[in-house]
N, CA and C atoms as a LAMMPS dump frame, in Angstrom:
ITEM: TIMESTEP
0
ITEM: NUMBER OF ATOMS
420
ITEM: BOX BOUNDS ff ff ff
-5.0000000000000000e+02 5.0000000000000000e+02
-5.0000000000000000e+02 5.0000000000000000e+02
-5.0000000000000000e+02 5.0000000000000000e+02
ITEM: ATOMS id mol type element x y z
1 1 1 N -8.901 -0.043 10.74
2 1 2 C -8.788 0.276 9.333
3 1 3 C -9.18 -0.955 8.529
4 2 1 N -10.357 -0.879 7.959
5 2 2 C -10.877 -2.075 7.31
6 2 3 C -11.031 -1.901 5.803
7 3 1 N -10.904 -3.02 5.125
8 3 2 C -11.147 -3.054 3.69
9 3 3 C -12.639 -2.82 3.452
10 4 1 N -12.961 -2.011 2.483
11 4 2 C -14.361 -1.763 2.151
12 4 3 C -14.614 -2.177 0.7
13 5 1 N -15.8 -2.688 0.469
14 5 2 C -16.183 -3.106 -0.888
15 5 3 C -16.043 -1.957 -1.888
16 6 1 N -16.307 -0.754 -1.408
17 6 2 C -16.274 0.405 -2.322
18 6 3 C -14.856 0.708 -2.835
19 7 1 N -13.842 0.108 -2.189
20 7 2 C -12.466 0.314 -2.656
21 7 3 C -12.159 -0.492 -3.921
22 8 1 N -13.021 -1.464 -4.218
23 8 2 C -12.758 -2.31 -5.388
24 8 3 C -12.794 -1.482 -6.662
25 9 1 N -11.865 -1.807 -7.564
26 9 2 C -11.87 -1.09 -8.843
27 9 3 C -12.368 -1.995 -9.97
28 10 1 N -12.682 -3.245 -9.627
29 10 2 C -13.246 -4.152 -10.624
30 10 3 C -12.211 -4.932 -11.418
31 11 1 N -10.968 -4.914 -10.939
32 11 2 C -9.909 -5.699 -11.572
33 11 3 C -9.458 -6.726 -10.536
34 12 1 N -9.877 -7.993 -10.693
35 12 2 C -9.69 -8.985 -9.622
36 12 3 C -8.306 -9.032 -8.995
37 13 1 N -7.239 -9.096 -9.819
38 13 2 C -5.902 -9.232 -9.222
39 13 3 C -5.548 -8.009 -8.384
40 14 1 N -5.886 -6.837 -8.865
41 14 2 C -5.569 -5.598 -8.131
42 14 3 C -6.391 -5.518 -6.847
43 15 1 N -7.679 -5.829 -6.955
44 15 2 C -8.549 -5.787 -5.772
45 15 3 C -8.088 -6.768 -4.704
46 16 1 N -7.704 -7.959 -5.151
47 16 2 C -7.209 -8.992 -4.239
48 16 3 C -5.962 -8.508 -3.496
49 17 1 N -5.048 -7.901 -4.241
50 17 2 C -3.798 -7.417 -3.64
51 17 3 C -4.072 -6.262 -2.676
52 18 1 N -4.987 -5.384 -3.052
53 18 2 C -5.335 -4.279 -2.151
54 18 3 C -5.911 -4.817 -0.844
55 19 1 N -6.773 -5.825 -0.967
56 19 2 C -7.389 -6.403 0.221
57 19 3 C -6.323 -6.996 1.138
58 20 1 N -5.349 -7.673 0.536
59 20 2 C -4.244 -8.252 1.306
60 20 3 C -3.418 -7.154 1.983
61 21 1 N -3.157 -6.068 1.262
62 21 2 C -2.416 -4.94 1.839
63 21 3 C -3.154 -4.371 3.049
64 22 1 N -4.45 -4.177 2.901
65 22 2 C -5.256 -3.657 4.01
66 22 3 C -5.192 -4.587 5.212
67 23 1 N -5.319 -5.89 4.952
68 23 2 C -5.31 -6.883 6.015
69 23 3 C -3.979 -6.816 6.775
70 24 1 N -2.878 -6.801 6.032
71 24 2 C -1.559 -6.784 6.654
72 24 3 C -1.318 -5.504 7.45
73 25 1 N -1.702 -4.381 6.854
74 25 2 C -1.481 -3.106 7.537
75 25 3 C -2.36 -3.034 8.789
76 26 1 N -3.596 -3.517 8.696
77 26 2 C -4.483 -3.537 9.864
78 26 3 C -3.899 -4.378 10.998
79 27 1 N -3.413 -5.572 10.654
80 27 2 C -2.78 -6.45 11.657
81 27 3 C -1.607 -5.75 12.318
82 28 1 N -0.808 -5.119 11.48
83 28 2 C 0.385 -4.415 11.939
84 28 3 C 0.015 -3.297 12.924
85 29 1 N -0.956 -2.47 12.535
86 29 2 C -1.395 -1.356 13.383
87 29 3 C -1.926 -1.892 14.709
88 30 1 N -2.701 -2.967 14.617
89 30 2 C -3.275 -3.576 15.823
90 30 3 C -2.158 -4.021 16.776
91 31 1 N -1.147 -4.671 16.229
92 31 2 C -0.015 -5.137 17.039
93 31 3 C 0.709 -3.963 17.691
94 32 1 N 0.952 -2.94 16.899
95 32 2 C 1.714 -1.789 17.389
96 32 3 C 0.954 -1.054 18.497
97 33 1 N -0.376 -0.991 18.367
98 33 2 C -1.148 -0.17 19.297
99 33 3 C -1.636 -0.891 20.548
100 34 1 N -1.695 -2.222 20.506
101 34 2 C -2.222 -2.914 21.695
102 34 3 C -1.222 -2.841 22.841
103 35 1 N -1.747 -2.984 24.051
104 35 2 C -0.884 -2.928 25.232
105 35 3 C 0.046 -4.137 25.23
106 36 1 N 1.198 -3.937 25.84
107 36 2 C 2.129 -5.051 25.918
108 36 3 C 3.566 -4.57 25.887
109 37 1 N 4.475 -5.51 26.002
110 37 2 C 5.894 -5.187 26.022
111 37 3 C 6.35 -4.861 24.604
112 38 1 N 6.95 -3.685 24.439
113 38 2 C 7.34 -3.24 23.102
114 38 3 C 8.281 -4.22 22.405
115 39 1 N 9.251 -4.701 23.153
116 39 2 C 10.26 -5.607 22.586
117 39 3 C 9.616 -6.832 21.937
118 40 1 N 8.484 -7.255 22.494
119 40 2 C 7.815 -8.457 21.978
120 40 3 C 7.099 -8.193 20.651
121 41 1 N 6.969 -6.922 20.296
122 41 2 C 6.254 -6.569 19.066
123 41 3 C 7.201 -6.397 17.871
124 42 1 N 8.467 -6.345 18.147
125 42 2 C 9.438 -5.994 17.105
126 42 3 C 9.487 -7.019 15.968
127 43 1 N 9.302 -8.301 16.295
128 43 2 C 9.294 -9.322 15.242
129 43 3 C 8.194 -9.05 14.229
130 44 1 N 7.022 -8.672 14.729
131 44 2 C 5.885 -8.371 13.857
132 44 3 C 6.204 -7.156 12.973
133 45 1 N 6.875 -6.197 13.572
134 45 2 C 7.256 -4.991 12.828
135 45 3 C 8.213 -5.365 11.699
136 46 1 N 9.21 -6.17 12.028
137 46 2 C 10.194 -6.588 11.023
138 46 3 C 9.528 -7.381 9.908
139 47 1 N 8.635 -8.262 10.281
140 47 2 C 7.901 -9.095 9.321
141 47 3 C 7.098 -8.192 8.364
142 48 1 N 6.474 -7.171 8.926
143 48 2 C 5.678 -6.241 8.11
144 48 3 C 6.564 -5.467 7.147
145 49 1 N 7.736 -5.073 7.604
146 49 2 C 8.659 -4.332 6.742
147 49 3 C 9.067 -5.182 5.536
148 50 1 N 9.391 -6.435 5.792
149 50 2 C 9.786 -7.345 4.717
150 50 3 C 8.617 -7.515 3.753
151 51 1 N 7.435 -7.744 4.323
152 51 2 C 6.243 -7.908 3.49
153 51 3 C 6.01 -6.679 2.613
154 52 1 N 6.052 -5.505 3.223
155 52 2 C 5.781 -4.276 2.474
156 52 3 C 6.771 -4.109 1.326
157 53 1 N 8.018 -4.384 1.61
158 53 2 C 9.04 -4.211 0.573
159 53 3 C 8.84 -5.165 -0.597
160 54 1 N 8.495 -6.412 -0.281
161 54 2 C 8.372 -7.415 -1.336
162 54 3 C 7.017 -7.341 -2.041
163 55 1 N 5.965 -7.328 -1.255
164 55 2 C 4.619 -7.411 -1.809
165 55 3 C 4.253 -6.175 -2.619
166 56 1 N 4.65 -5.039 -2.088
167 56 2 C 4.318 -3.79 -2.76
168 56 3 C 4.954 -3.728 -4.153
169 57 1 N 6.149 -4.245 -4.278
170 57 2 C 6.815 -4.254 -5.587
171 57 3 C 6.025 -5.124 -6.57
172 58 1 N 5.624 -6.301 -6.117
173 58 2 C 4.825 -7.202 -6.948
174 58 3 C 3.509 -6.519 -7.327
175 59 1 N 2.873 -5.941 -6.342
176 59 2 C 1.588 -5.277 -6.57
177 59 3 C 1.728 -4.12 -7.562
178 60 1 N 2.717 -3.288 -7.346
179 60 2 C 2.919 -2.142 -8.24
180 60 3 C 3.182 -2.606 -9.671
181 61 1 N 3.99 -3.653 -9.807
182 61 2 C 4.284 -4.174 -11.146
183 61 3 C 3.006 -4.65 -11.834
184 62 1 N 2.197 -5.398 -11.099
185 62 2 C 0.939 -5.91 -11.652
186 62 3 C 0.015 -4.756 -12.043
187 63 1 N -0.043 -3.776 -11.172
188 63 2 C -0.931 -2.644 -11.411
189 63 3 C -0.474 -1.844 -12.64
190 64 1 N 0.821 -1.662 -12.747
191 64 2 C 1.37 -0.911 -13.886
192 64 3 C 1.192 -1.678 -15.194
193 65 1 N 1.359 -2.999 -15.138
194 65 2 C 1.146 -3.807 -16.33
195 65 3 C -0.3 -3.688 -16.804
196 66 1 N -1.2 -3.735 -15.84
197 66 2 C -2.616 -3.61 -16.175
198 66 3 C -2.906 -2.234 -16.798
199 67 1 N -2.316 -1.209 -16.212
200 67 2 C -2.535 0.146 -16.724
201 67 3 C -1.974 0.296 -18.15
202 68 1 N -0.858 -0.361 -18.397
203 68 2 C -0.292 -0.322 -19.751
204 68 3 C -1.243 -1.005 -20.734
205 69 1 N -1.792 -2.136 -20.285
206 69 2 C -2.691 -2.916 -21.132
207 69 3 C -3.917 -2.097 -21.556
208 70 1 N -4.458 -1.333 -20.622
209 70 2 C -5.671 -0.554 -20.938
210 70 3 C -5.316 0.849 -21.45
211 71 1 N -4.015 1.106 -21.601
212 71 2 C -3.528 2.423 -22.06
213 71 3 C -4.062 3.54 -21.158
214 72 1 N -3.841 3.348 -19.87
215 72 2 C -4.3 4.302 -18.86
216 72 3 C -3.559 5.629 -19.014
217 73 1 N -4.297 6.732 -19.158
218 73 2 C -3.628 8.017 -19.458
219 73 3 C -2.717 8.565 -18.346
220 74 1 N -3.005 8.218 -17.087
221 74 2 C -2.187 8.759 -15.983
222 74 3 C -1.112 7.789 -15.51
223 75 1 N -0.738 6.864 -16.374
224 75 2 C 0.226 5.829 -15.975
225 75 3 C 1.533 6.422 -15.446
226 76 1 N 2.09 7.417 -16.137
227 76 2 C 3.378 7.978 -15.712
228 76 3 C 3.304 8.592 -14.323
229 77 1 N 2.24 9.325 -14.09
230 77 2 C 2.051 9.945 -12.779
231 77 3 C 1.9 8.861 -11.713
232 78 1 N 1.163 7.83 -12.044
233 78 2 C 0.93 6.717 -11.122
234 78 3 C 2.254 6.011 -10.795
235 79 1 N 3.072 5.806 -11.836
236 79 2 C 4.381 5.179 -11.631
237 79 3 C 5.238 6.01 -10.679
238 80 1 N 5.177 7.333 -10.84
239 80 2 C 5.94 8.242 -9.959
240 80 3 C 5.548 8.031 -8.499
241 81 1 N 4.247 7.928 -8.268
242 81 2 C 3.753 7.716 -6.902
243 81 3 C 4.271 6.389 -6.355
244 82 1 N 4.3 5.393 -7.187
245 82 2 C 4.815 4.081 -6.768
246 82 3 C 6.288 4.188 -6.385
247 83 1 N 7.051 4.895 -7.213
248 83 2 C 8.481 5.072 -6.938
249 83 3 C 8.675 5.8 -5.605
250 84 1 N 7.89 6.851 -5.407
251 84 2 C 7.996 7.63 -4.157
252 84 3 C 7.696 6.76 -2.943
253 85 1 N 6.684 5.907 -3.073
254 85 2 C 6.329 5.06 -1.937
255 85 3 C 7.431 4.052 -1.643
256 86 1 N 7.973 3.439 -2.701
257 86 2 C 9.065 2.471 -2.5
258 86 3 C 10.256 3.151 -1.821
259 87 1 N 10.527 4.385 -2.233
260 87 2 C 11.63 5.14 -1.611
261 87 3 C 11.329 5.431 -0.142
262 88 1 N 10.095 5.793 0.129
263 88 2 C 9.702 6.102 1.51
264 88 3 C 9.869 4.878 2.408
265 89 1 N 9.413 3.728 1.928
266 89 2 C 9.571 2.491 2.71
267 89 3 C 11.058 2.193 2.886
268 90 1 N 11.822 2.357 1.807
269 90 2 C 13.269 2.138 1.864
270 90 3 C 13.948 3.015 2.904
271 91 1 N 13.501 4.264 2.995
272 91 2 C 14.065 5.191 3.992
273 91 3 C 13.779 4.737 5.413
274 92 1 N 12.566 4.239 5.635
275 92 2 C 12.249 3.732 6.979
276 92 3 C 13.072 2.494 7.309
277 93 1 N 13.266 1.634 6.332
278 93 2 C 14.085 0.443 6.55
279 93 3 C 15.48 0.875 6.999
280 94 1 N 16.015 1.868 6.297
281 94 2 C 17.342 2.385 6.612
282 94 3 C 17.368 2.965 8.033
283 95 1 N 16.355 3.748 8.357
284 95 2 C 16.3 4.353 9.689
285 95 3 C 16.159 3.301 10.783
286 96 1 N 15.352 2.278 10.532
287 96 2 C 15.205 1.204 11.527
288 96 3 C 16.549 0.513 11.744
289 97 1 N 17.265 0.286 10.658
290 97 2 C 18.569 -0.368 10.774
291 97 3 C 19.559 0.49 11.537
292 98 1 N 19.496 1.804 11.328
293 98 2 C 20.445 2.705 11.984
294 98 3 C 20.033 3.067 13.405
295 99 1 N 18.752 3.345 13.59
296 99 2 C 18.283 3.879 14.882
297 99 3 C 17.627 2.837 15.769
298 100 1 N 17.34 1.652 15.199
299 100 2 C 16.628 0.633 15.961
300 100 3 C 15.123 0.819 15.825
301 101 1 N 14.381 -0.162 16.308
302 101 2 C 12.925 -0.158 16.161
303 101 3 C 12.263 0.501 17.364
304 102 1 N 12.498 1.806 17.505
305 102 2 C 11.893 2.497 18.647
306 102 3 C 10.395 2.608 18.42
307 103 1 N 9.66 2.655 19.518
308 103 2 C 8.203 2.747 19.445
309 103 3 C 7.785 3.986 18.653
310 104 1 N 8.482 5.076 18.902
311 104 2 C 8.168 6.354 18.255
312 104 3 C 8.295 6.263 16.726
313 105 1 N 9.393 5.68 16.279
314 105 2 C 9.653 5.582 14.844
315 105 3 C 8.656 4.624 14.17
316 106 1 N 8.344 3.546 14.854
317 106 2 C 7.392 2.575 14.306
318 106 3 C 5.999 3.201 14.208
319 107 1 N 5.617 3.967 15.236
320 107 2 C 4.303 4.645 15.206
321 107 3 C 4.249 5.616 14.029
322 108 1 N 5.325 6.331 13.821
323 108 2 C 5.405 7.287 12.709
324 108 3 C 5.234 6.545 11.375
325 109 1 N 5.933 5.429 11.26
326 109 2 C 5.85 4.626 10.041
327 109 3 C 4.435 4.087 9.824
328 110 1 N 3.813 3.603 10.886
329 110 2 C 2.472 3.033 10.735
330 110 3 C 1.474 4.111 10.303
331 111 1 N 1.636 5.317 10.808
332 111 2 C 0.778 6.429 10.394
333 111 3 C 0.924 6.736 8.919
334 112 1 N 2.164 6.739 8.46
335 112 2 C 2.447 6.997 7.044
336 112 3 C 1.847 5.902 6.158
337 113 1 N 1.957 4.667 6.647
338 113 2 C 1.448 3.518 5.912
339 113 3 C -0.058 3.62 5.705
340 114 1 N -0.762 3.957 6.765
341 114 2 C -2.217 4.079 6.692
342 114 3 C -2.604 5.21 5.747
343 115 1 N -1.962 6.354 5.913
344 115 2 C -2.265 7.513 5.065
345 115 3 C -2.042 7.164 3.602
346 116 1 N -0.927 6.482 3.327
347 116 2 C -0.631 6.118 1.952
348 116 3 C -1.66 5.146 1.387
349 117 1 N -1.99 4.142 2.183
350 117 2 C -2.913 3.116 1.7
351 117 3 C -4.269 3.72 1.352
352 118 1 N -4.75 4.583 2.222
353 118 2 C -6.038 5.233 1.976
354 118 3 C -5.943 6.109 0.719
355 119 1 N -4.878 6.881 0.632
356 119 2 C -4.685 7.76 -0.523
357 119 3 C -4.585 6.954 -1.816
358 120 1 N -3.782 5.913 -1.751
359 120 2 C -3.485 5.127 -2.94
360 120 3 C -4.7 4.337 -3.409
361 121 1 N -5.261 3.572 -2.487
362 121 2 C -6.347 2.672 -2.864
363 121 3 C -7.676 3.406 -2.989
364 122 1 N -7.94 4.27 -2.018
365 122 2 C -9.256 4.916 -2.01
366 122 3 C -9.335 6.069 -3.004
367 123 1 N -8.21 6.687 -3.321
368 123 2 C -8.26 7.839 -4.225
369 123 3 C -7.659 7.522 -5.583
370 124 1 N -6.354 7.281 -5.614
371 124 2 C -5.66 7.107 -6.895
372 124 3 C -6.17 5.943 -7.73
373 125 1 N -6.303 4.781 -7.099
374 125 2 C -6.667 3.599 -7.865
375 125 3 C -8.131 3.6 -8.288
376 126 1 N -8.957 4.348 -7.571
377 126 2 C -10.363 4.456 -7.972
378 126 3 C -10.467 5.026 -9.384
379 127 1 N -9.521 5.901 -9.709
380 127 2 C -9.537 6.529 -11.035
381 127 3 C -9.327 5.511 -12.143
382 128 1 N -8.573 4.458 -11.836
383 128 2 C -8.375 3.402 -12.829
384 128 3 C -9.725 2.745 -13.112
385 129 1 N -10.438 2.425 -12.038
386 129 2 C -11.761 1.815 -12.175
387 129 3 C -12.715 2.7 -12.961
388 130 1 N -12.661 3.996 -12.663
389 130 2 C -13.535 4.949 -13.363
390 130 3 C -13.196 5 -14.853
391 131 1 N -11.907 4.979 -15.132
392 131 2 C -11.449 4.999 -16.525
393 131 3 C -11.968 3.765 -17.28
394 132 1 N -11.848 2.598 -16.633
395 132 2 C -12.313 1.352 -17.244
396 132 3 C -13.825 1.423 -17.484
397 133 1 N -14.555 1.937 -16.498
398 133 2 C -16.016 2.067 -16.637
399 133 3 C -16.377 2.938 -17.833
400 134 1 N -15.753 4.095 -17.941
401 134 2 C -16.108 5.001 -19.041
402 134 3 C -15.732 4.394 -20.387
403 135 1 N -14.615 3.653 -20.4
404 135 2 C -14.214 2.984 -21.659
405 135 3 C -15.232 1.934 -22.077
406 136 1 N -15.668 1.168 -21.078
407 136 2 C -16.618 0.085 -21.378
408 136 3 C -17.961 0.642 -21.838
409 137 1 N -18.295 1.826 -21.368
410 137 2 C -19.55 2.456 -21.796
411 137 3 C -19.362 3.218 -23.111
412 138 1 N -18.11 3.202 -23.596
413 138 2 C -17.825 3.836 -24.877
414 138 3 C -17.853 5.358 -24.837
415 139 1 N -17.514 5.895 -23.651
416 139 2 C -17.568 7.357 -23.52
417 139 3 C -16.262 8.034 -23.9
418 140 1 N -15.241 7.243 -24.159
419 140 2 C -13.94 7.869 -24.464
420 140 3 C -13.702 7.9 -25.968
């Protein structure tokens, strides 16, 4: 799962953060899927969970601030998606704490992470870029 230039929306801070998210999630998936002793992978899993919880909040805040600045029309809907994602990550954190870091649960989480990242960056955030483009061309 690689970062692609076409994912850029033309807002440096947002693009930079997306690239970092892709890099981290890719590393995480690679660790989870490569052969080896499961127990030895758990530290990486825990590290990724902490990163996702902290970084995503910073990223979402930056993205929402930017959307407010440009008066993005779908800001409320976008905020809802951010809230849902934070809740989803929070639920996995809770499950990991209660059930332990089983391979099955981690695989499930990594699948959700990839699906979300593609949906969020490749679909939802592209609309922000499109909105900025049309504004700059004076079409709105």
